[in-house]
C-alpha positions in Angstrom: -8.5 25.9 -6.0 -11.4 24.3 -7.8 -11.6 20.5 -8.4 -10.4 21.0 -12.0 -7.4 23.2 -10.9 -6.4 20.5 -8.4 -6.5 17.9 -10.9 -4.4 20.0 -13.3 -1.9 20.7 -10.6 -1.5 17.0 -9.8 -1.7 16.1 -13.4 -4.5 13.6 -12.8 -8.0 13.1 -14.0 -10.5 12.2 -11.2 -13.6 14.3 -11.8 -17.0 12.8 -12.3 -19.0 10.1 -10.8 -18.9 6.5 -12.1 -22.0 4.5 -11.5 -20.4 1.1 -12.3 -21.1 -0.8 -9.1 -21.4 -4.3 -7.7 -23.6 -5.6 -4.8 -22.4 -4.1 -1.5 -20.1 -1.5 -3.2 -20.9 2.1 -3.8 -20.4 4.0 -7.1 -17.2 6.0 -7.5 -17.6 9.6 -6.2 -14.3 11.4 -5.5 -13.6 12.9 -2.2 -13.7 16.8 -2.6 -10.2 18.2 -2.7 -11.2 20.9 -0.1 -11.8 17.9 2.3 -8.5 16.3 1.4 -6.8 19.6 2.1 -8.5 19.8 5.6 -7.1 16.2 6.2 -3.6 17.2 5.2 -3.7 20.2 7.3 -4.9 18.4 10.4 -1.6 17.0 11.4 -2.9 13.4 11.7 -1.0 12.2 8.6 2.7 12.6 8.3 5.4 11.8 5.7 6.4 8.6 7.6 2.8 7.2 7.5 1.4 4.6 5.1 -2.2 5.3 4.3 -4.6 2.6 2.8 -7.4 4.1 0.7 -10.3 1.7 0.6 -12.3 2.2 -2.6 -9.7 4.3 -4.2 -11.3 4.8 -7.5 -9.4 6.8 -9.9 -6.7 7.5 -7.2 -7.4 11.0 -6.2 -6.7 10.5 -2.5 -3.5 8.5 -3.2 -2.1 11.0 -5.6 -3.1 14.1 -3.4 -1.8 12.7 -0.1 1.5 11.4 -1.6 2.1 14.7 -3.4 1.0 17.1 -0.6 1.8 15.2 2.7 4.6 13.0 1.0 3.4 9.8 2.7 3.1 6.4 1.0 -0.4 5.4 -0.1 -1.9 2.1 -1.2 -5.2 2.3 -3.0 -7.4 -0.6 -3.5 -10.6 -0.9 -5.5 -12.8 -3.8 -6.8 -13.2 -2.2 -10.3 -10.7 -3.0 -13.0 -11.7 0.0 -15.0 -11.2 2.4 -12.1 -7.8 0.9 -11.1 -6.6 1.2 -14.8 -7.5 4.9 -14.7 -5.8 5.2 -11.3 -2.7 3.6 -12.6 -2.5 6.1 -15.5 -3.0 8.9 -12.9 -0.3 7.6 -10.8 2.1 7.6 -13.8 1.0 11.1 -14.8 1.2 12.6 -11.3 4.9 11.7 -10.8 4.2 10.3 -7.3 6.7 7.4 -8.2 6.9 4.6 -5.7 4.9 6.5 -3.0 1.6 5.2 -4.6 0.8 1.5 -4.9 -2.6 0.5 -6.5 -4.3 -2.9 -6.4 -7.5 -4.3 -8.0 -9.1 -6.4 -5.3 -12.1 -6.6 -3.0 -11.6 -4.8 0.3 -12.6 -7.9 2.2 -9.8 -9.9 0.6 -7.0 -7.3 1.4 -4.8 -8.1 4.4 -3.2 -4.9 5.7 0.6 -5.2 6.1 2.5 -2.2 7.3 -0.3 0.5 6.6 -1.0 2.4 9.8 -3.6 4.9 8.5 -7.0 4.1 6.7 -9.3 6.2 4.7 -13.0 5.5 3.9 -15.6 7.6 2.0 -18.5 5.0 2.6 -17.0 2.8 -0.3 -19.2 -0.3 0.7 -21.9 -1.8 2.8 -21.8 -1.7 6.6 -21.4 -5.5 6.5 -18.2 -5.3 4.6 -17.1 -2.4 6.8 -17.5 -4.4 9.9 -15.5 -7.2 8.4 -12.7 -4.7 7.7 -12.6 -3.4 11.1 -12.2 -7.0 12.4 -9.2 -7.4 10.0 -7.8 -4.1 11.2 -8.1 -5.0 14.8 -6.5 -8.4 14.0 -3.7 -6.6 12.2 -3.3 -4.3 15.2 -2.8 -7.3 17.6 -0.5 -9.1 15.1 1.8 -6.2 14.4 1.5 -3.8 17.3 1.4 -0.2 16.1 -0.9 2.8 16.4 -3.5 2.7 13.6 -5.7 5.6 12.5 -8.9 5.5 10.7 -10.5 8.4 8.8 -14.0 8.3 7.8 -15.3 11.1 5.6 -19.1 11.7 5.6 -19.6 8.7 7.8 -23.1 6.9 7.8 -24.7 6.1 11.0 -24.1 2.5 10.5 -20.3 3.2 10.1 -20.2 5.3 13.3 -22.0 2.6 15.2 -19.5 -0.1 14.0 -16.6 2.2 14.9 -18.1 2.9 18.4 -18.7 -0.9 19.0 -15.1 -1.9 18.1 -13.7 -2.3 21.7 -10.1 -1.2 21.2 -11.0 1.8 19.0 -11.1 5.4 20.5 -12.5 8.4 18.7 -9.9 11.1 18.8 -11.1 13.9 16.6 -13.8 15.2 14.2 -12.3 17.3 11.5 -15.3 19.7 10.6 -15.7 20.2 7.0 -19.3 21.8 7.1 -18.1 25.2 6.3 -16.7 24.1 3.0 -20.2 23.4 1.5 -23.6 25.1 1.5 -25.9 24.2 4.3 -23.4 23.2 7.0 -24.4 19.5 7.0 -23.1 17.9 10.4 -22.1 14.8 8.4 -19.6 16.9 6.4 -16.7 15.9 8.6 -13.9 13.5 8.9 -14.2 11.3 12.0 -10.9 10.1 13.3 -10.6 7.0 15.3 -7.5 5.2 16.5 -6.2 1.9 17.8 -3.5 3.1 20.3 0.0 2.1 20.2 0.7 -0.8 22.6 
């Protein structure tokens, strides 16, 4: 299906880039549906999981995963404008209480019972490093397996992930065949804090 066909199927409007940005935060660019399909088919996310989408924008990842996988999803974004659009998309998508959306800065959000985390380079490497420290603290405070998904990861993100002691790289979901040129960065790298 095309991007527009997926939006219509899910009853949401997420197409288009939004250049509204603040220092250390990237503009809104939706994760391609083909990539989300690949993640949904990977078996790494199940109905019992609670996914946190950092930089959720208009709510595409949240509405897709809640509808297709059936998991709970919390989306956070620093942009009030984008969260308002995401809230409308949540209402229109009929995902009900499986999707929660919050307007806040990523570095101020404290994970609770989320056990999976999605990133599409939403902010600077410095903020990402702080988020990883928070996730590691959460893992120590509430022991559980935590899985991190990074789509199209930057070298700086990969270095931070590799430098986080308890994290282990468990998979690389290749998405290069989905786009012209077979770029090696077209993948979802999967890291995990193992269950204790």
